[in-house]
C-alpha positions as CSV (number, residue, x, y, z in Angstrom):
1,M,55.1,222.4,56.0
2,F,56.7,219.5,58.2
3,L,58.6,220.4,61.4
4,F,60.9,217.8,63.2
5,L,62.8,218.2,66.3
6,W,66.1,216.5,66.0
7,G,66.7,213.4,68.6
8,A,69.9,211.4,69.1
9,G,69.1,208.5,66.8
10,G,67.6,211.1,64.3
11,V,64.1,211.9,63.1
12,D,60.5,210.0,65.6
13,V,58.1,209.4,62.9
14,S,55.9,211.6,66.0
15,E,57.7,214.4,65.0
16,L,56.1,214.3,61.7
17,S,52.8,216.2,61.5
18,L,51.0,213.6,60.5
19,D,47.5,212.1,61.7
20,A,47.8,210.4,65.3
21,R,45.9,206.6,63.4
22,L,49.0,206.9,60.7
23,I,51.7,207.7,63.7
24,A,50.2,204.4,64.9
25,V,50.2,202.1,62.3
26,L,54.0,202.8,61.4
27,R,54.4,202.1,65.5
28,E,52.6,198.4,65.1
29,R,55.0,197.9,61.9
30,G,58.2,198.8,63.4
31,V,58.7,202.1,62.0
32,R,60.0,204.2,64.6
33,E,62.6,207.0,63.6
34,L,63.3,207.8,59.4
35,F,66.7,207.0,57.8
36,P,68.5,209.5,56.4
37,P,66.9,209.9,53.2
38,Q,63.6,209.9,54.2
39,V,64.2,212.8,56.4
40,E,65.4,214.6,52.9
41,A,61.9,213.7,51.5
42,V,59.9,215.0,53.8
43,R,61.8,217.6,53.3
44,A,61.7,218.0,49.8
45,G,57.8,218.2,51.0
46,I,57.1,214.0,49.8
47,F,53.8,214.9,53.2
48,D,52.7,218.6,51.1
49,G,52.0,217.7,48.1
50,V,55.1,218.5,46.3
51,N,56.0,216.2,43.2
52,V,59.3,214.8,44.5
53,L,61.4,211.6,42.6
54,L,62.8,209.2,45.0
55,C,66.3,207.8,43.6
56,T,67.5,206.1,46.7
57,A,68.7,202.3,47.3
58,T,66.7,199.6,47.8
59,A,65.1,198.6,51.6
60,S,66.2,202.8,52.3
61,G,62.0,203.2,52.9
62,K,61.0,205.3,50.0
63,S,58.3,202.3,49.0
64,L,56.9,203.3,52.5
65,L,56.6,206.9,52.5
66,A,54.9,206.4,49.2
67,E,52.4,204.5,50.9
68,V,51.9,207.1,54.0
69,A,51.1,209.9,51.3
70,S,48.6,207.5,49.6
71,V,46.8,207.3,52.9
72,K,47.5,210.7,54.4
73,A,45.6,212.0,51.0
74,A,42.8,209.2,51.7
75,L,42.9,210.6,55.1
76,E,41.9,213.9,53.5
77,G,39.5,213.1,51.1
78,R,41.3,212.2,48.3
79,M,42.0,209.4,46.0
80,A,45.1,207.7,45.3
81,L,46.0,205.7,42.7
82,Y,49.6,203.7,43.0
83,A,51.2,202.4,40.0
84,V,53.6,199.3,39.2
85,P,54.8,197.3,36.3
86,L,53.8,194.3,37.2
87,K,50.5,192.4,38.2
88,A,52.5,190.4,40.9
89,L,54.4,193.5,41.9
90,A,50.6,195.0,42.2
91,Q,49.3,191.8,44.4
92,E,52.8,192.5,46.4
93,K,51.6,196.1,47.2
94,L,47.9,195.5,48.2
95,V,49.5,193.2,50.6
96,H,51.8,196.1,52.2
97,F,48.9,198.5,52.1
98,S,46.7,195.9,54.5
99,H,48.5,197.3,57.0
100,Y,46.5,200.4,56.3
101,R,42.9,198.7,56.2
102,G,41.6,200.1,59.2
103,L,42.4,204.4,57.9
104,A,42.0,203.7,54.0
105,K,39.5,201.7,52.0
106,I,41.9,199.9,49.4
107,G,41.2,198.2,46.1
108,I,43.2,197.1,42.8
109,S,42.3,197.0,39.0
110,T,45.3,195.5,36.6
111,G,42.9,194.0,34.1
112,D,40.1,194.3,31.4
113,F,41.6,197.2,29.6
114,E,38.0,197.9,27.7
115,S,36.3,198.7,31.6
116,D,36.5,202.1,33.1
117,D,36.3,200.2,36.7
118,K,33.5,203.0,38.0
119,R,33.4,200.7,41.0
120,L,36.9,202.4,41.8
121,Y,34.9,205.6,42.7
122,E,34.2,203.3,46.5
123,Y,38.1,203.0,46.9
124,D,40.2,205.3,48.3
125,V,43.3,204.1,47.6
126,V,43.9,201.7,44.4
127,V,47.3,199.7,43.4
128,V,46.9,199.5,39.5
129,T,49.4,198.0,36.3
130,Y,51.1,201.2,34.1
131,E,48.7,199.9,31.6
132,K,45.7,199.6,33.0
133,L,45.9,203.2,34.3
134,D,47.3,204.7,30.9
135,S,44.0,202.5,29.9
136,L,41.8,204.5,33.0
137,L,43.2,207.7,31.5
138,R,41.5,207.2,28.2
139,H,37.9,205.9,30.0
140,R,38.6,209.4,31.3
141,P,35.6,207.8,34.4
142,S,34.3,210.8,36.6
143,W,36.1,210.2,39.5
144,L,39.0,211.5,38.3
145,S,38.9,214.6,39.5
146,S,39.2,213.1,43.0
147,V,42.6,211.6,42.5
148,G,45.4,214.0,44.8
149,V,48.3,211.3,44.3
150,V,50.0,209.2,41.8
151,V,52.8,207.2,42.5
152,V,54.8,205.4,40.1
153,D,57.0,202.9,41.8
154,E,60.1,201.7,39.7
155,I,60.0,204.6,37.6
156,H,63.1,203.2,35.7
157,Y,60.8,201.9,33.4
158,L,60.6,205.2,31.5
159,G,63.6,203.3,29.7
160,D,61.6,200.1,28.3
161,P,60.7,200.5,25.0
162,K,57.7,199.4,25.5
163,R,56.9,200.4,28.7
164,G,58.0,203.4,29.2
165,P,55.8,205.5,27.0
166,V,52.8,204.2,28.7
167,L,54.4,206.1,31.5
168,E,54.8,209.0,29.5
169,S,51.1,208.8,28.2
170,I,49.9,208.8,31.5
171,I,52.1,211.8,32.8
172,A,50.4,213.6,29.1
173,E,47.0,212.7,30.0
174,V,47.6,213.7,33.3
175,R,48.5,217.5,32.8
176,H,46.4,217.4,29.8
177,L,43.2,217.3,32.0
178,G,44.7,219.7,34.9
179,L,44.6,217.2,37.8
180,K,45.6,218.8,41.0
181,T,47.9,215.7,41.5
182,Q,50.9,215.1,43.2
183,F,53.0,213.0,41.5
184,I,56.0,210.3,43.8
185,G,58.3,208.8,41.3
186,L,60.4,205.8,42.7
187,S,63.3,204.0,42.0
188,A,67.0,202.8,43.0
189,T,68.2,202.9,39.8
190,V,68.2,206.0,36.9
191,G,71.7,207.1,35.9
192,N,70.0,210.8,34.7
193,A,68.0,211.0,37.4
194,G,68.1,215.2,37.0
195,D,67.0,215.5,33.7
196,V,64.1,212.9,34.7
197,A,62.9,215.0,37.8
198,R,63.1,218.7,35.4
199,W,60.7,216.7,33.2
200,L,57.9,215.6,35.8
201,G,58.2,219.0,37.2
202,A,59.7,217.5,40.2
203,R,62.0,218.3,43.4
204,L,64.9,215.2,43.7
205,V,66.4,212.9,46.3
206,A,68.8,211.1,45.6
207,S,71.4,209.2,47.8
208,S,73.0,206.2,48.1
209,W,72.5,205.5,52.1
210,R,71.3,202.0,53.3
211,P,69.8,200.8,56.3
212,V,72.3,197.4,55.9
213,P,75.8,198.4,54.1
214,L,76.6,196.9,50.6
215,R,79.9,195.8,49.7
216,E,80.7,194.5,45.8
217,G,82.8,192.2,44.0
218,V,83.9,189.8,41.5
219,Y,84.6,186.6,42.1
220,H,87.2,184.1,40.8
221,G,89.1,181.1,41.2
222,G,88.0,180.9,44.9
223,K,88.3,184.4,45.7
224,I,86.2,187.5,45.9
225,Y,87.9,191.0,44.3
226,F,86.7,193.8,46.1
227,P,87.3,197.6,44.2
228,D,89.5,198.6,46.9
229,G,92.1,196.2,46.1
230,G,91.1,193.5,49.4
231,Q,90.1,190.2,47.8
232,R,88.8,187.2,50.5
233,A,88.5,183.7,50.3
234,V,85.7,181.8,49.9
235,G,85.5,178.3,52.3
236,G,84.7,175.5,50.3
237,A,85.8,177.2,47.1
238,G,87.0,174.6,44.0
239,G,83.7,173.3,42.5
240,E,81.0,175.6,40.7
241,A,81.5,179.0,42.0
242,E,78.1,179.7,42.4
243,V,78.1,176.2,44.4
244,A,80.8,177.5,46.7
245,L,79.5,181.3,47.1
246,A,76.0,179.6,48.2
247,I,77.5,177.7,50.9
248,D,80.4,180.3,52.2
249,A,77.2,182.2,53.1
250,V,75.1,180.2,54.1
251,A,77.5,178.1,56.7
252,S,78.0,181.6,58.3
253,G,74.4,182.2,59.1
254,G,73.2,184.3,55.9
255,Q,71.1,182.6,52.8
256,A,72.0,183.8,49.0
257,L,69.9,184.2,45.8
258,I,71.7,184.1,43.2
259,F,70.3,185.0,39.3
260,T,71.4,183.3,36.7
261,S,70.5,183.9,32.7
262,S,67.8,180.6,31.8
263,R,65.6,178.5,33.0
264,S,67.3,175.8,32.9
265,S,70.8,176.6,34.7
266,T,68.0,178.1,37.9
267,V,67.3,173.6,37.7
268,R,71.2,172.7,37.3
269,I,72.3,175.2,39.7
270,A,69.8,174.6,42.5
271,K,70.5,171.2,41.9
272,A,74.1,171.5,42.9
273,V,73.7,173.3,45.8
274,A,71.1,171.1,47.1
275,R,74.3,168.5,47.0
276,A,76.0,170.7,48.4
277,V,74.0,171.1,51.5
278,A,73.5,167.8,51.7
279,A,77.3,166.7,52.1
280,H,78.0,169.7,54.5
281,P,79.7,168.5,57.4
282,T,77.5,170.3,59.9
283,K,73.3,171.3,59.8
284,L,72.8,173.8,57.7
285,I,68.9,173.4,57.5
286,D,66.0,173.0,59.5
287,V,65.0,169.4,57.8
288,G,61.8,169.4,59.5
289,E,60.2,172.8,58.5
290,A,62.0,172.2,55.1
291,Q,60.7,168.5,54.3
292,A,56.7,170.2,55.1
293,L,57.3,173.4,52.9
294,A,57.9,170.7,50.3
295,G,55.1,169.1,51.1
296,A,53.1,172.3,50.8
297,V,55.0,173.1,46.8
298,L,54.0,169.0,45.7
299,G,50.1,169.9,46.5
300,A,50.5,173.3,44.9
301,S,52.0,172.3,41.9
302,T,49.6,171.6,38.8
303,S,52.4,170.4,37.6
304,K,53.3,166.7,39.4
305,I,56.8,166.7,37.4
306,I,57.7,170.8,38.9
307,G,56.2,170.1,41.4
308,R,58.5,167.2,42.3
309,E,61.9,168.2,40.8
310,L,61.2,171.6,43.0
311,A,59.9,170.1,46.8
312,E,62.7,167.5,46.3
313,L,64.8,170.7,46.4
314,V,63.3,172.2,48.8
315,A,63.5,169.9,51.4
316,R,66.8,170.6,51.1
317,G,66.6,174.2,51.9
318,V,67.1,174.8,48.3
319,A,64.9,176.3,45.4
320,F,64.5,177.7,41.8
321,H,62.8,180.5,41.3
322,N,61.1,181.0,37.6
323,A,58.1,181.6,35.4
324,G,57.3,178.3,34.6
325,L,56.3,178.4,37.9
326,E,52.7,179.2,38.8
327,L,52.1,182.1,41.2
328,E,50.9,180.1,44.2
329,V,54.1,178.0,44.4
330,R,56.3,180.9,43.8
331,R,54.4,182.5,46.8
332,L,54.8,179.6,48.7
333,V,59.3,179.5,47.6
334,E,59.1,182.9,48.7
335,E,57.7,182.6,52.0
336,G,59.8,179.4,53.0
337,F,62.7,182.3,52.2
338,R,61.8,185.0,54.0
339,R,61.2,182.9,56.9
340,G,64.5,180.8,56.5
341,V,63.3,177.6,55.6
342,I,64.7,178.5,52.6
343,K,68.4,179.1,52.3
344,V,69.7,179.4,48.5
345,I,67.4,180.5,45.1
346,V,68.5,180.4,42.6
347,S,66.4,182.7,40.1
348,T,66.7,183.6,36.6
349,T,67.9,187.4,35.7
350,T,64.7,188.2,34.4
351,L,62.7,187.9,37.5
352,A,64.9,190.4,39.0
353,A,62.9,192.8,39.3
354,G,59.4,190.8,40.8
355,V,61.9,189.2,43.0
356,N,61.2,191.5,46.6
357,L,63.8,189.2,48.6
358,P,66.2,190.2,50.7
359,A,69.7,188.1,51.3
360,R,72.8,187.9,52.3
361,R,74.5,187.8,49.3
362,V,73.3,187.8,45.9
363,V,75.6,185.7,43.5
364,V,75.1,187.3,39.6
365,A,75.8,184.3,38.1
366,D,75.8,185.3,34.6
367,Y,76.0,188.6,32.8
368,E,75.4,187.3,29.8
369,R,71.8,186.1,28.4
370,F,70.3,184.5,25.1
371,D,68.3,187.4,22.8
372,P,66.7,185.3,20.6
373,A,66.7,188.4,18.3
374,V,70.3,190.0,18.5
375,G,71.7,186.7,20.1
376,R,74.1,187.2,23.7
377,E,74.3,190.5,24.7
378,E,75.3,192.0,28.5
379,I,72.7,192.7,30.8
380,P,72.8,196.4,31.5
381,V,74.3,198.1,34.6
382,L,70.2,199.4,35.6
383,E,69.7,195.6,35.8
384,Y,73.3,194.9,37.6
385,R,72.0,197.0,40.4
386,Q,68.5,195.5,40.9
387,M,69.8,192.4,41.7
388,A,72.8,193.9,43.4
389,G,69.6,195.8,45.6
390,R,68.7,192.7,47.1
391,A,72.1,192.2,49.2
392,G,71.6,192.4,53.3
393,R,68.6,191.3,55.5
394,P,67.8,194.4,58.1
395,G,67.9,193.4,61.1
396,L,69.5,190.4,59.9
397,D,72.4,190.8,58.5
398,P,75.3,193.8,59.4
399,Y,76.8,193.5,55.6
400,G,75.1,192.8,52.5
401,E,77.4,191.7,49.7
402,A,76.8,191.5,45.9
403,V,79.1,189.7,43.8
404,I,79.5,188.4,39.6
405,V,81.5,185.9,39.2
406,A,84.3,186.1,36.6
407,R,84.7,183.5,33.9
408,S,88.5,184.2,33.5
409,R,91.2,185.9,35.7
410,G,91.3,188.4,33.1
411,E,87.6,189.4,33.1
412,V,87.7,190.5,36.7
413,D,88.9,193.8,36.0
414,Y,86.3,194.2,32.9
415,L,83.5,193.0,35.0
416,M,85.0,195.8,38.3
417,E,84.9,198.6,35.9
418,R,81.9,197.4,33.8
419,Y,79.0,196.8,36.5
420,V,80.9,197.2,40.1
421,R,82.5,200.6,39.4
422,G,79.9,201.4,36.2
423,R,77.0,204.0,35.9
424,V,73.7,202.9,35.5
425,E,72.4,204.0,31.9
426,D,70.0,207.0,31.0
427,V,66.8,206.9,30.8
428,K,66.2,207.0,27.4
429,S,62.4,207.5,26.0
430,H,61.1,205.2,23.6
431,I,57.7,207.0,23.2
432,L,58.2,208.8,19.6
433,S,59.5,205.7,17.6
434,G,56.5,204.7,15.0
435,P,54.8,202.0,16.9
436,N,55.0,204.0,20.1
437,L,53.6,207.0,18.5
438,R,50.9,205.7,16.8
439,A,49.1,203.6,19.4
440,H,49.5,206.9,22.2
441,A,48.2,209.0,18.6
442,L,45.6,206.9,19.0
443,G,44.7,207.0,22.8
444,A,45.3,210.0,22.5
445,V,42.8,211.2,20.1
446,G,39.6,208.1,20.9
447,G,40.2,209.2,24.8
448,G,39.7,212.9,23.8
449,Y,43.2,214.6,24.6
450,A,43.4,215.6,20.7
451,R,41.1,216.9,17.9
452,T,43.8,218.8,15.7
453,I,47.3,217.9,14.9
454,D,48.3,220.9,17.2
455,D,46.8,219.3,19.9
456,L,48.7,215.8,19.3
457,V,52.0,218.0,18.7
458,D,51.1,220.2,22.6
459,F,50.3,216.4,24.1
460,F,53.4,214.8,23.1
461,S,55.9,217.5,23.7
462,N,54.3,217.2,27.7
463,T,56.6,213.6,27.0
464,L,59.9,212.6,28.4
465,G,61.3,211.8,24.9
466,Y,60.2,215.9,23.9
467,H,62.0,216.6,26.4
468,Q,65.2,214.7,25.4
469,V,65.5,216.0,22.1
470,K,68.3,217.8,21.2
471,T,67.4,220.1,18.4
472,S,66.3,223.7,18.4
473,L,64.4,222.5,15.4
474,K,62.2,219.5,17.6
475,S,59.0,221.2,17.8
476,A,59.0,220.9,13.3
477,L,60.9,217.4,13.9
478,L,57.9,216.4,16.0
479,R,55.0,217.9,13.9
480,S,56.5,216.3,11.5
481,K,56.5,212.3,13.5
482,V,53.3,213.1,14.6
483,A,51.8,213.9,11.1
484,D,53.0,210.4,9.6
485,A,51.6,208.5,12.4
486,V,47.9,209.8,11.8
487,D,48.4,208.7,7.7
488,E,49.0,205.3,9.2
489,L,46.1,205.3,11.0
490,V,44.0,207.1,8.8
491,E,45.4,204.2,6.3
492,W,44.1,201.3,9.2
493,G,40.5,203.2,9.1
494,F,41.1,204.3,12.9
495,L,41.3,208.1,12.0
496,E,39.8,210.6,9.9
497,R,41.3,214.0,8.8
498,D,39.8,216.5,7.8
499,G,42.3,219.3,7.4
500,D,44.0,219.3,10.5
501,L,41.3,218.2,12.9
502,V,41.4,214.5,13.7
503,Y,38.5,212.3,14.1
504,A,38.4,208.8,15.8
505,T,35.8,206.8,14.0
506,E,33.9,204.1,15.7
507,L,36.5,201.3,15.2
508,G,39.3,203.4,16.2
509,R,37.8,204.1,19.3
510,Q,37.5,200.6,20.0
511,V,40.4,200.1,19.1
512,A,41.7,202.7,21.6
513,R,39.2,201.6,24.3
514,L,40.5,197.8,23.6
515,Y,44.2,198.5,24.9
516,L,45.5,197.5,21.6
517,D,48.4,198.6,19.5
518,P,46.9,200.0,16.0
519,E,49.3,197.7,14.0
520,T,47.9,193.8,15.6
521,A,44.9,195.6,15.3
522,A,45.1,196.4,11.6
523,R,46.3,193.0,11.2
524,Y,43.8,191.2,12.7
525,I,40.7,193.0,10.7
526,N,42.9,191.8,7.2
527,L,43.0,188.6,8.3
528,L,39.9,188.0,9.9
529,K,38.1,189.4,6.6
530,A,40.5,186.7,4.4
531,V,39.3,183.7,6.7
532,R,37.9,181.1,4.2
533,R,36.5,179.1,6.9
534,G,36.1,179.4,10.7
535,A,38.6,176.4,11.6
536,I,39.5,177.0,15.2
537,S,43.1,176.3,14.6
538,A,42.7,180.0,12.4
539,Y,41.4,181.8,15.0
540,L,44.3,180.4,17.2
541,Y,46.6,181.7,14.5
542,I,44.9,184.9,14.0
543,V,45.5,186.0,17.5
544,L,48.9,184.4,18.5
545,T,50.1,186.7,15.4
546,A,50.4,189.6,18.2
547,P,54.2,190.1,19.8
548,D,53.1,189.9,22.8
549,F,52.8,186.4,22.7
550,P,55.8,184.6,23.1
551,R,56.6,181.5,20.8
552,V,56.3,177.6,21.8
553,R,60.4,177.1,20.0
554,R,60.1,173.0,20.5
555,G,59.6,170.3,19.0
556,R,58.2,170.4,15.1
557,V,55.6,172.1,13.5
558,S,52.5,169.8,13.1
559,R,51.9,169.8,9.6
560,E,48.1,168.6,10.9
561,V,47.8,172.2,12.2
562,A,49.4,174.0,9.8
563,E,47.1,172.7,6.9
564,E,44.7,173.5,8.9
565,V,45.8,176.8,9.4
566,L,46.5,177.0,5.2
567,S,43.2,176.2,4.6
568,A,41.4,179.2,6.1
569,L,44.2,181.7,5.4
570,D,46.4,182.7,2.9
571,V,49.6,183.1,5.1
572,E,53.4,182.1,4.1
573,E,55.1,179.7,5.4
574,D,58.2,181.6,6.7
575,E,60.2,181.4,10.1
576,E,57.6,183.1,12.1
577,F,54.8,180.6,10.7
578,E,55.9,177.6,11.5
579,D,56.7,179.5,15.4
580,V,53.0,180.8,15.3
581,V,51.7,177.0,14.1
582,R,53.8,175.4,17.0
583,T,52.3,177.6,19.3
584,V,48.3,176.7,18.3
585,A,49.2,173.1,18.4
586,M,50.0,173.9,22.3
587,L,47.2,175.9,22.8
588,K,45.0,173.5,21.1
589,A,46.4,170.6,22.8
590,W,45.5,172.8,26.6
591,I,42.0,173.4,25.1
592,E,41.6,169.3,24.4
593,E,42.3,168.8,27.9
594,V,45.7,167.4,27.3
595,D,47.0,167.4,31.2
596,E,49.1,170.1,31.8
597,D,52.5,167.8,32.5
598,E,52.0,165.8,28.8
599,I,52.2,169.8,27.6
600,Y,55.8,170.5,29.6
601,E,56.8,167.0,28.2
602,R,55.9,168.3,24.4
603,F,56.3,171.8,24.4
604,E,58.3,172.9,27.3
605,V,55.5,175.3,28.6
606,A,55.0,174.8,31.9
607,P,52.3,176.0,34.5
608,G,53.8,179.4,34.6
609,D,53.9,179.9,31.1
610,L,50.4,178.4,30.5
611,R,48.9,181.1,32.4
612,V,50.7,183.9,30.5
613,Y,49.4,182.8,27.5
614,V,45.6,182.2,29.0
615,D,45.6,185.9,30.5
616,L,47.2,186.9,27.0
617,F,44.5,185.2,25.1
618,E,41.9,186.1,27.3
619,W,42.3,190.5,26.9
620,L,43.7,189.6,22.7
621,G,41.4,186.9,21.8
622,G,38.0,189.1,23.6
623,A,39.9,192.0,21.6
624,A,39.2,190.4,18.5
625,A,36.5,189.2,18.9
626,K,34.5,193.0,19.3
627,L,37.3,194.3,16.3
628,A,35.0,191.1,14.6
629,G,32.0,193.1,15.9
630,V,32.3,196.0,14.7
631,V,33.2,195.6,11.0
632,G,30.2,193.2,10.6
633,L,31.7,189.7,10.9
634,E,29.6,188.4,12.8
635,E,30.5,184.7,12.2
636,H,33.9,185.1,13.2
637,R,32.8,187.3,16.2
638,R,31.0,184.4,17.6
639,G,34.2,181.8,16.2
640,L,36.8,184.2,18.3
641,E,34.6,184.1,21.4
642,R,33.5,180.3,22.1
643,V,37.9,179.7,21.4
644,T,38.5,182.7,23.5
645,A,36.1,181.1,26.4
646,R,37.8,177.5,25.8
647,V,41.3,179.0,26.5
648,V,40.6,180.6,29.2
649,Y,39.2,177.5,30.9
650,G,41.0,174.5,29.3
651,V,38.7,172.3,28.0
652,K,36.2,171.0,25.2
653,E,33.4,172.9,24.1
654,E,31.0,170.7,26.0
655,L,32.1,172.0,29.6
656,L,31.8,175.9,29.2
657,E,28.4,176.2,30.4
658,L,30.3,174.2,33.3
659,V,33.0,175.9,34.2
660,T,31.8,179.5,33.0
661,A,28.8,179.3,35.5
662,L,30.2,177.9,38.7
663,R,32.6,178.9,40.5
664,G,35.1,176.3,42.0
665,V,34.8,174.1,39.1
666,G,37.6,174.6,37.1
667,R,38.6,172.2,33.5
668,V,38.9,168.9,36.4
669,R,36.2,168.7,38.2
670,A,34.1,170.1,35.5
671,R,35.0,166.9,33.1
672,V,34.3,164.8,36.3
673,L,30.6,165.9,36.6
674,Y,30.4,165.7,32.9
675,N,32.1,162.2,32.6
676,F,29.4,161.6,35.6
677,G,26.2,162.9,33.7
678,Y,26.0,166.3,35.0
679,K,26.8,167.7,31.6
680,T,24.4,170.8,31.9
681,L,23.4,172.8,34.8
682,R,20.3,171.9,35.0
683,D,21.3,168.3,35.5
684,V,23.8,170.0,39.2
685,A,20.2,172.1,40.1
686,R,18.4,168.4,40.3
687,A,21.3,166.3,42.2
688,S,21.1,165.6,45.2
689,V,24.3,167.0,48.0
690,R,25.6,163.2,48.1
691,E,25.4,162.6,44.7
692,I,28.1,165.7,44.0
693,A,30.1,165.1,47.1
694,S,31.1,161.5,46.9
695,L,32.5,162.6,42.8
696,P,36.4,163.1,42.6
697,G,37.4,166.4,43.7
698,F,34.3,167.5,45.3
699,G,33.1,167.0,48.7
700,E,30.4,168.4,51.1
701,K,30.8,171.7,51.1
702,L,31.7,172.3,47.0
703,A,28.7,170.2,46.6
704,Q,26.8,172.1,48.1
705,S,28.3,175.6,46.9
706,V,27.9,174.1,43.1
707,I,24.2,172.5,43.1
708,E,22.9,176.3,45.2
709,Q,24.8,177.9,41.9
710,A,23.2,175.8,39.7
711,R,19.7,175.9,41.3
712,Q,19.7,180.3,41.4
713,L,21.1,180.7,37.5
714,V,18.7,177.9,36.3
715,E,15.6,179.7,37.7
């Protein structure tokens, strides 16, 4: 057990029974003493292999403890897996772990669900997304027995309809394998933390302590109303609420983070704030630094329309931040905010989980947002808490302020009770719903976790969903649900059943390995079998029918594309058909090498959105191709492979040889090479460095690299 001596300020890190090298890293990072919630976690056994659920406020140091526990396991000869919900958070966490590179070998794995990633055995700590970890557990690589710690960051995602069941499956798989693994769950917002801790078999550490005190209130009519009955006037009020609150924070030496409901409103509000910054009687920004950052933003953006719009704002110390921005542009904006060059960021509420940027004042401009399925809906209290938790920069602000904007005086009291005083919603499982149960039942059978109906019942009895069923007949209820799921999987040809025995077919094993939703896989197979001719539009349409893909909803439906699809497939022209066809038209423009700005203007698909489509298509298009191969549709397998490669690189077929083989050559440079006569690898291999270096977009260093690559491949 860990013992400490109490000093005047708390527990000094040197008093922890950790490896001296770990303590040295903590001191290098400026960590001298533990915060009170950290002390509680250490007492609970986080460094002793005990399962711990930390539900503590943002910036209270829970992630630091999980990092230390992971590296401690590595120093003791065990592996650690650190799971996060988003790829962007995985990259951010990889940066955090860079502090420990001298002590542990750090890796990351976020894609390629079909791979068991044997190479991961080379690493001591591996950062993964939830889905990748579930996929790895289905493959059951030999190195799993070495895993000593599994950290689940943002564990409140258990309540997410899609990602929650993945987390539950992970826990069930680890328990089934009997791994001697410590679970560490992290979150700032779990309403029923005790219930979740009991399910995990974990000790609960819950605390509202923060390093920077948080003041929450509701704004209306130039005043912030606080829950204790106090109120404060906001200087410069009279215009838009968000603008007044932002300028007030910046004028007093702080920064502001504004959350709003739509992408268009991030731009609109950012422009209004920038105008107010420019008109302010005192200097609020460092103009030289802001202009330098604006230049970097413009240079990094592939869309000059969005790049110019954002750069003009950054030059005035303001930025918008939404899913339409490329990752590099987002990184520049975020880093500019951390350095204090950008004073105000306006972000969509849907990105709140991925924006780890503390600010003096957080402004929640909209508590409602539009969902195409249900119309306007209020954001949950959990989401408000996630945003409010960003308020307060440790070491810089005496306090943090989270302010939600009311549209009328009568709304002030409602928002005060609903959000400021409101209790975070309980995490509720979704794993026993039909689609989720089918997917994870197939994963359990395909991964060797279950061979009978009884095994499946036992597997799902380890889930939070089963734990939360409130009936004495829950075992019978679970068996009935499992049997129904198995029957559907048998009907689709993914499972075979012999009495209580259940077997995965080769097709079913492939679906499980590919991490495909069984219903999507069944739809793909049926559509592929019905294809009358292999048109590119038909292949695009088939892959895009997966519910994972967002839909393009702007503009008229291209009749040319619609006719191409209808001539190859027997599908109905309903509303969904129209949305999918619009999306097909957008991707056709992309693979015909249409400029990204033109795609943005025609379809309202920005570079960041396009990256989402490409990543999803790389996975699902490749999966559809493999399914086609398994069911004997070789022509369609080859067609889908070609189309998927074209989507990944955004090129016509004639450029595939160049873009797939040469590092540093994307769609633009490949087109330059092709147009200047270097149409094959052999053409490039024969060229001189001087010839390639003279082409637009090439320099001597890149030219030399490209030619060397081509010569090696040709030889």
